[in-house]
C-alpha positions as CSV (number, residue, x, y, z in Angstrom):
1,X,110.9,101.3,101.6
2,X,108.1,102.2,99.1
3,X,107.8,98.6,98.0
4,X,107.6,97.5,101.7
5,X,104.5,99.6,102.3
6,X,102.6,97.4,99.8
7,X,103.8,94.1,101.3
8,X,102.9,94.8,104.9
9,X,100.1,96.3,106.9
10,X,100.0,100.1,106.8
11,X,99.6,101.8,110.2
12,X,100.4,104.7,112.4
13,X,104.1,103.9,112.2
14,X,104.0,104.6,108.5
15,X,103.1,108.2,108.9
16,X,106.3,110.0,107.8
17,X,108.0,113.1,109.0
18,X,105.9,115.9,107.7
19,X,108.0,118.9,108.7
20,X,107.5,121.7,106.3
21,X,104.1,120.4,105.0
22,X,100.8,122.2,105.4
23,X,97.6,120.1,105.9
24,X,94.0,121.2,106.1
25,X,91.4,118.8,107.6
26,X,87.7,119.7,107.6
27,X,85.6,118.5,110.5
28,X,88.6,117.7,112.6
29,X,87.4,118.6,116.1
30,X,86.2,115.1,116.7
31,X,86.2,111.5,115.4
32,X,88.3,110.4,112.5
33,X,89.0,114.0,111.5
34,X,90.5,114.7,114.9
35,X,92.7,111.6,114.8
36,X,93.9,112.4,111.3
37,X,94.7,116.0,112.4
38,X,96.5,114.8,115.5
39,X,98.7,112.3,113.7
40,X,99.6,114.8,111.0
41,X,100.5,117.4,113.7
42,X,102.6,115.2,115.9
43,X,104.5,114.1,112.9
44,X,105.5,117.7,112.0
45,X,102.9,119.0,109.7
46,X,101.4,122.5,110.1
47,X,97.7,121.6,110.5
48,X,94.7,123.8,110.0
49,X,91.5,122.4,111.6
50,X,88.6,123.7,109.5
51,X,85.5,123.3,111.7
52,X,82.0,124.7,112.1
53,X,82.1,124.8,115.9
54,X,85.1,127.0,116.8
55,X,84.9,126.4,120.5
56,X,85.0,122.6,120.1
57,X,87.8,122.9,117.6
58,X,89.9,125.1,119.9
59,X,89.4,122.5,122.7
60,X,90.5,119.7,120.2
61,X,93.5,121.8,119.3
62,X,94.5,122.1,123.0
63,X,94.4,118.3,123.3
64,X,96.9,117.9,120.4
65,X,99.2,120.6,121.7
66,X,99.1,119.2,125.2
67,X,100.4,115.9,123.8
68,X,102.8,117.5,121.4
69,X,103.8,121.0,122.5
70,X,105.8,121.6,119.4
71,X,102.8,120.9,117.1
72,X,101.8,123.8,114.8
73,X,98.0,123.7,114.8
74,X,95.4,126.5,114.1
75,X,91.7,126.6,113.9
76,X,89.7,128.0,110.9
77,X,86.1,128.6,111.5
78,X,84.0,127.3,108.5
79,X,80.4,126.2,108.2
80,X,79.8,124.1,105.1
81,X,76.2,124.9,105.5
82,X,77.0,128.4,104.1
83,X,78.8,129.2,100.9
84,X,79.5,132.6,102.3
85,X,81.3,131.0,105.2
86,X,83.2,128.7,102.8
87,X,84.4,131.6,100.7
88,X,85.4,133.6,103.7
89,X,87.3,130.7,105.2
90,X,89.1,129.8,101.9
91,X,90.1,133.5,101.4
92,X,91.6,133.6,104.9
93,X,93.3,130.3,104.6
94,X,95.0,131.1,101.3
95,X,96.2,134.5,102.6
96,X,97.9,132.7,105.5
97,X,99.0,129.5,103.6
98,X,99.5,130.2,99.9
99,X,100.9,126.6,99.5
100,X,98.8,123.7,100.8
101,X,100.3,120.2,100.5
102,X,97.3,118.3,101.7
103,X,93.5,118.9,101.8
104,X,91.3,116.3,103.5
105,X,87.6,116.8,102.9
106,X,86.3,114.9,105.9
107,X,83.4,116.9,107.5
108,X,79.9,115.5,107.0
109,X,76.4,115.1,108.3
110,X,74.1,112.1,108.3
111,X,70.5,111.3,109.0
112,X,69.2,114.9,109.1
113,X,65.5,115.6,108.6
114,X,64.6,117.2,105.4
115,X,65.9,120.8,105.4
116,X,67.9,123.3,103.5
117,X,71.3,124.9,103.8
118,X,71.7,128.7,104.0
119,X,71.9,128.7,100.2
120,X,68.8,126.5,99.7
121,X,70.3,123.1,99.0
122,X,69.2,119.8,100.6
123,X,71.4,119.6,103.7
124,X,73.3,116.3,103.1
125,X,74.0,117.2,99.5
126,X,74.8,120.8,100.3
127,X,77.1,120.2,103.3
128,X,78.8,116.9,102.3
129,X,79.3,117.5,98.6
130,X,78.7,121.1,97.5
131,X,80.4,122.7,100.5
132,X,83.5,120.6,99.9
133,X,83.3,121.1,96.1
134,X,83.4,124.9,96.6
135,X,86.1,124.7,99.3
136,X,88.3,122.5,97.1
137,X,87.8,124.8,94.1
138,X,88.7,127.9,96.0
139,X,91.9,126.2,97.4
140,X,93.0,124.4,94.3
141,X,95.6,126.9,93.2
142,X,97.3,126.6,96.6
143,X,97.3,122.8,96.4
144,X,98.7,123.0,92.8
145,X,101.4,125.2,94.2
146,X,102.8,122.4,96.3
147,X,105.5,120.1,95.1
148,X,103.2,117.1,95.5
149,X,99.7,118.2,96.4
150,X,97.0,115.7,97.5
151,X,93.2,116.1,97.9
152,X,91.5,113.3,99.8
153,X,87.7,113.2,99.9
154,X,86.1,111.0,102.5
155,X,83.3,108.8,101.3
156,X,81.4,106.0,102.9
157,X,80.1,102.5,102.3
158,X,76.8,104.3,102.2
159,X,77.5,105.6,98.7
160,X,76.1,102.2,97.5
161,X,72.6,103.2,98.4
162,X,72.9,106.6,96.7
163,X,71.5,107.7,93.4
164,X,71.9,111.1,91.8
165,X,68.5,112.4,90.6
166,X,69.4,115.4,88.5
167,X,65.7,116.3,88.2
168,X,65.4,116.5,92.0
169,X,68.7,117.6,93.5
170,X,66.7,119.3,96.2
171,X,65.3,115.9,97.1
172,X,61.7,117.1,97.5
173,X,60.2,113.8,96.5
174,X,60.0,110.8,98.8
175,X,62.8,112.1,101.1
176,X,64.6,109.5,103.2
177,X,67.5,110.6,105.4
178,X,69.7,107.6,104.8
179,X,69.3,107.7,101.1
180,X,70.0,111.4,101.1
181,X,73.2,110.7,102.9
182,X,74.1,107.9,100.5
183,X,73.5,110.3,97.5
184,X,75.9,112.8,99.0
185,X,78.6,110.2,99.6
186,X,78.2,109.0,96.0
187,X,78.6,112.6,94.9
188,X,81.8,112.8,97.0
189,X,83.3,109.9,95.1
190,X,82.1,111.1,91.7
191,X,83.8,114.4,92.4
192,X,87.0,112.8,93.6
193,X,87.4,110.7,90.5
194,X,86.3,113.5,88.1
195,X,88.8,115.8,89.7
196,X,91.6,113.3,89.1
197,X,90.6,112.9,85.5
198,X,90.6,116.7,85.0
199,X,94.0,117.0,86.7
200,X,95.4,114.4,84.4
201,X,93.9,115.9,81.3
202,X,95.4,119.3,82.2
203,X,98.8,117.8,82.8
204,X,98.7,118.8,86.5
205,X,100.3,115.5,87.5
206,X,102.1,116.8,90.6
207,X,98.7,117.0,92.3
208,X,96.4,114.0,92.8
209,X,92.9,113.4,94.0
210,X,92.0,110.3,96.0
211,X,89.1,109.1,98.2
212,X,88.8,107.0,101.4
213,X,86.2,105.7,103.8
214,X,86.6,104.8,107.5
215,X,84.5,101.7,107.6
216,X,82.7,101.1,110.8
217,X,84.3,103.8,112.9
218,X,82.7,104.2,116.3
219,X,82.4,108.0,116.4
220,X,79.7,110.7,116.8
221,X,76.9,110.0,114.4
222,X,76.3,112.9,112.1
223,X,78.1,115.8,113.8
224,X,75.2,118.3,113.6
225,X,72.1,118.1,115.6
226,X,70.6,115.3,117.7
227,X,67.7,113.2,116.5
228,X,66.0,110.1,117.8
229,X,67.3,108.0,114.9
230,X,70.9,109.2,115.5
231,X,70.6,108.2,119.1
232,X,69.3,104.7,118.2
233,X,72.0,104.2,115.7
234,X,74.7,105.3,118.2
235,X,73.4,102.8,120.8
236,X,73.4,100.1,118.2
237,X,76.9,100.8,117.1
238,X,78.1,100.9,120.7
239,X,76.6,97.4,121.3
240,X,78.4,95.9,118.3
241,X,81.8,94.1,119.0
242,X,84.5,93.7,116.5
243,X,85.0,92.6,113.7
244,X,82.7,95.2,112.1
245,X,83.3,98.2,114.3
246,X,86.7,99.8,115.1
247,X,88.0,102.9,116.8
248,X,88.1,106.4,115.4
249,X,91.9,106.1,115.2
250,X,91.7,103.0,113.0
251,X,88.9,104.7,111.0
252,X,91.3,107.6,110.2
253,X,94.0,105.3,108.7
254,X,92.4,104.9,105.2
255,X,92.4,108.7,104.7
256,X,95.9,109.0,106.0
257,X,97.2,106.3,103.8
258,X,95.5,108.0,100.8
259,X,97.2,111.2,101.9
260,X,100.6,110.0,102.7
261,X,101.5,106.6,101.1
262,X,104.2,107.4,98.5
263,X,102.8,104.6,96.3
264,X,99.2,105.9,96.3
265,X,97.9,106.9,92.9
266,X,95.4,109.4,91.8
267,X,91.9,108.0,91.5
268,X,92.4,105.3,94.2
269,X,89.9,104.7,96.9
270,X,91.1,103.4,100.3
271,X,89.2,101.6,103.0
272,X,89.5,98.8,105.6
273,X,90.6,95.4,104.4
274,X,88.4,93.3,106.7
275,X,84.9,91.8,106.9
276,X,82.4,93.9,104.8
277,X,85.2,96.5,104.5
278,X,84.2,97.7,107.9
279,X,87.5,97.1,109.9
280,X,91.0,96.2,109.2
281,X,94.2,97.9,107.9
282,X,93.7,100.4,105.0
283,X,94.0,99.1,101.4
284,X,92.8,100.0,98.0
285,X,89.1,99.1,97.7
286,X,86.4,99.3,95.0
287,X,83.4,101.6,94.9
288,X,80.3,100.9,92.9
289,X,79.8,101.4,89.1
290,X,77.7,104.6,89.6
291,X,80.7,106.3,91.2
292,X,82.7,105.7,88.0
293,X,80.0,106.9,85.5
294,X,82.0,109.6,83.7
295,X,79.1,111.2,81.9
296,X,77.1,111.5,85.1
297,X,80.2,112.8,86.9
298,X,80.7,115.5,84.3
299,X,77.0,116.5,84.7
300,X,77.4,116.6,88.4
301,X,80.5,118.8,88.1
302,X,78.7,121.2,85.9
303,X,75.7,121.3,88.2
304,X,77.9,121.8,91.2
305,X,79.7,124.8,89.6
306,X,76.3,126.4,88.8
307,X,74.9,125.8,92.3
308,X,78.0,127.0,94.2
309,X,79.1,129.7,91.6
310,X,82.6,128.3,92.0
311,X,84.2,127.4,88.6
312,X,87.1,125.0,88.8
313,X,89.3,125.7,85.8
314,X,92.1,123.4,84.9
């Protein structure tokens, strides 16, 4: 069975029975996060939808339960824009679920004008990277308590345009929204790979860290706020036929394969197999050299601990 997964295309039919497993998916009220939460729930997992907009998350939960009345789904209100909210959510989550089998760090923003989070960080970096760094750190003991814990961080092809400027993490100089997004997605991958290295060094081999990207998934652009550039990009995406745009369901499959394939290994990065890695079935793909820079990743880890005041000890 395991060998067969490598020889054929991985898809919805490969999602196993997840009865007894607990999964947490951030940003799961819409798009690829919703599709991942739905497939996890209908296959037996206890799913926690960690979302900023509680009303939208509750509506999304009702859609899942309507299709699968036996599904165990709950909503956790969490705003990655606020470390206070992240801490509160993590504390509530661990008290309810002391063992977490799967954490999918999916939520994210894109193309925001220059602005700061509640804690004073540039928004893309603060929400996409620092919020998830803190959330992961606060939940790590619960994931380590699982028999085979997995942490999947969602990246993007956009990481290739990112550059970590340690002298200007607030991005006050020459700010460009798309490059700010790219930097945050590069940080996501650097964190995922560095976490795997630290798990291995600490001998915590029952838990692994992986990354994935959805390719050209046709979903809401950015998730937070509405801007003219987002509307233009959304109209452009809607006008593009295959083979470089696919559905949110297909866009969720790389993160699900990273989360569920028994042959997946820590440190791997999953994405679509097709043209420009935008569509197709999920396979192991490559990220750029910067994402594998171990010295920069250690420096980013240390900076992230200082900025979030969350120390991840292994």
